[in-house]
N, C-alpha and C positions, 0 to 999 in steps of 0.2 A: 555464465561464468562458474556457476556451482558445478556443472557437469565437467568442465575442464579441470577444476581443482580436484574433484573426486578421481578423475582419470589419471591425473598426475600423481596423486598419493598412491593409487593402486599400482601404477607402474613402478614407483620407487619401492613399494613393498615387495613386488615380484622380483626386482633386481636384488634386493637384500636377501631374499629367500634363496635365489639362485647362487649367490656367492657364499652363503653359509651352508649349503648342501655338502655333506661329507660323502666322498666316493668310496670309502673303505668298505669292503665286502665282509670283513670279519665282524665278530660281535663287539669289539672295541678297537680303537686305533693304536693301542699300545703294542710294542713288539712282543711276539711270542716265539716259541720254538716247538718244533715237532720232533718227537722221538721216532727215529727210523726203526722200522720193524715192529711197530705196535706197542709192545710193553716197554716199560722203563728199563733201561739197562743199568747194570751195576756201575756205580761211580758217577752217574749223571746227577748233577746238582741242579735242582730246579727252583728252590725257594728264593725269596727275596734277598737272603743273606748269602747266597751261593757265591763261591769264589769265581772271579772273572779274570784274575791276573795269573797267567801261566807261570810266571817267575816265582810266585809265592805259593802256588797250589800245585801239588803233585797229583797225578792220576794214580790209578791202581795198576799193579804189575802182577801177573801170574806166570809162573814158569813151570813147564812140564817137559822134562828131558831137555832137548835142544830147542824147543819152541817157547817163545816168550810172547805173551799178549799184554800190551800196555794200553791203558785208557788215558788219553790226554784229558786235561781239565776242560770244563765247559767254559768257552771264551765268549764273553758278552760282546756283541757287535751292535751297531746302530739298528740293524734289522732283526736281531734276535741272537740266541745262543748257537754256537757251533762247537761240537765235540766229536773227536774221532778216536778210533781204536786201531792200533798198529799191531800186526802179527809179524813176528820176526822168527826166522828159522835158518839155521846154518849161516848165521852172520849176514843175512840178507832180509830186507823187508819183503815179505811174501804177499801181504794183503793189507789194505787199509779200509776199515769199515766206518762210515759216518754213523754216529750214534744220535746226534741231534743237529738239525739244521733249521734255519729260519723258515717259518711257514705262516706268516701273518696273513697273507692273502694269496690269490692265485698267481700273481706276478712273482712272488717269492718262490712258490712251488715250481713254476716254469723255469725260472733262472737256475734253481738248484738241480732240477732234473737234467739240465744241460751242463752246469758247471762242476758238480761234484764228481761225476765220472771222469771228466777231463782232468781235474785236480789229482784224482787217484792215479790215473795213468801217468801223469807227469812225475808224481812223487815216486811211483814204482820204478819208472825209467831212470830217474836221477838217484834213487836209493837215498834220498834225504828230503828234508822239508824245504830246501833251498830251490823253490820252483817259482815260475812266473805266475802272476795273477791272471785269472780268466777275465777277459774283457766283458764288461757288463755285470760282473759278479765280484767286484773289488772287495767289498766288505766281507762276503762269505770266504773269499780266497784268503784274506788276512787272518780271519778266525781259524780257518782250516790249517793254515801253515803254523800258526801259534800253538794250536792244540796238538798237532802232529809233532812239532819240535819238542814240546814238553813231554809227550808220550815217549819219544825216542830218548830224550834225556833221562827219564825215569827208568827206562829199560837199559840204560848205559850202552846204547847203541852207537857205534862209530862206523861211518861209511868206509868201505874199503875202496881204495883208488882203482 
């Protein structure tokens, strides 16, 4: 009887340990963001008090001749921060650079490796932030379009029909 009781308690302990095991590969399970390109970019807000609402936070705008570069605000999503930079020349969006994307774990990095170029291509084709979300990257897509729209608004960009 004693062996059966010990076996039963050991089985319960093993099951409890299995269910409490955390599968996150990162140092902690909190969302984080990766700055694209290595070094921190100008206008990237990373602190705990960083603005996350693109309606109340403006990015930076730099003008040089007919070229305008506008940073959108860092938009906090459930998976991490998303921030983009829009390059405008001759009344057209010529490039969109992701400054910060979620990178909590390998899954986030894989999703963004696929989704961010697709979002960029769609926004350049549409010449606006009014684009469809990428399937499987809904949160990143939402943050991307909010940051891009805020960048375009701060650059006073209006799409030509």
